[in-house]
Structure formats: C-alpha cells, structure tokens
N, C-alpha and C positions, 0 to 999 in steps of 0.2 A: 656886278652889283654896281656898277656905275660909280658915282661919286659918295660911296659909303665910307665912314671913318671907323676903323677898329682899334680898341684900345683893350688891354689886358686890365683884369681885376686889380693887378699891382699898380698898374698906372693910374687908375682910378682911385686909388689910395693915396699916391704920392704926388701927383699932378693936378689936383682938380680944377685948379685956376685954367691951367691949359685945356683942359676937358671941357670945361663950363665956355671957354672961348669957341672951342670946336663944335660943341652944341648950339650955341648962338648962331656959329655959322653955316651950318648943314642940317640943324634941326634934328638929326637923328645920329646916334652912336651905337656900334654894335659892340658889347662887352663880350671878350672872349676870357676862356680858362684854358689854360695848355693849349692855345691856338684854336680852340674850338669855340662858336658863337654860344654864349649861354643866356644873353639878356641883351635887350635894345632898350637904349634911352630916348624918350622922345622928348622935345622942347614943347612945353605947355605953357599957356598964360593962364592968368585966373578966370578970364571969360570962357575959355574953351576947355578947361580942365574936365568938368563933369561930362561934356560931349566926347571927350576922348576916352575917358574912362568907360562911358556906354559903348563905343565903338571897339576898344579893346575886348569888353566881355563879348561882344556878338562875335568877333573873330574867335575867342577861345570856344563859345558854344559852336560854331560852324565847325571849327576842328574837332572837337569832341564827337559830333556828329558823325563826321566823315570816318573817324577811328572806329564809331560803333558799326558804321554800316561797312566798312572793310572788315571788321572781325566778324560780322554777320555773314558776310561772303565766304570767308576763310573756313567757318566751322559749319556752313550749309544753312545756318539759321535764316537766311534770305530767300530761301526756297520753300520756307513753310507757309502752308495755307493759314488761311485766317481760323479754319477750324482747330488744326494744330497751334495756334498761338492762342486760342481761347481753352485749350486742354491744358496747355503749359501755365497759364496763368491762374486757371483753377486747382492745378495740382500744387502750385507755389502757395496759395492761399489756404488751401486745405492743410499743408505743412506748416505755415506760420501759425495758423488756427491751435494745431495739436502742441505745438511748443509751446504757445501761451498757456495753454490748459495745462500742460506738464508744470510750467514755472509758477501758475496760480496754487495747482495742488501742493506744491513743495513748502508753500508758505503757511 
C-alpha cells in the first residue's frame, strides 16, 4: 500500500493535531480498529468537497453492484432467463398486492 498512513481510532481521539498534519502531508489515512482497516480519511478542500462525495458514492454503488453480481452467481440467479426473471417479478408483485389487500382489510 505504498505511502499509506495507518492510525487507530484511539490515536485519532488522542492525537488529532498529529493526524491532521499526517493528512495534510499524504492526503489520506487508514483508520484501524484492532489492527484492521475500518475507515479511510481523505483530505478535501471546500472547492472539491462535493465532487469527492460524488466519487465516493460512485465507488459505493460499484461495490454494491459487484456484491449483487457475486451473490447472483453464487445462488444461481445469474443463469436465469429473461422469462424466469419476469415470472419472479410477477410473483413478487402478486405477493405484495396480496399483503396490501390483507392489510387494508384489517383496517
């Protein structure tokens, strides 16, 4: 991981000035808990704050999509045909309508 700085949450609480200097020097810090990475701190400026948030959200979306694809491969859903997918959607919608009808009838 090259020139990456690692600090613990404990260090983050007790040495904020030092960590601020590290962040200014390298632009990023990995925050750890029990020696395992838990968060990444990135240096941002007022001018690139929103752009940075957009990029982070794009990364999170890409990770979510990869997780969904991996799950689909492991449970066989990736091999479904469009007809099977449409049937699943219709069954799910029918089940949802039935639950809504039951809920309305109780009121």
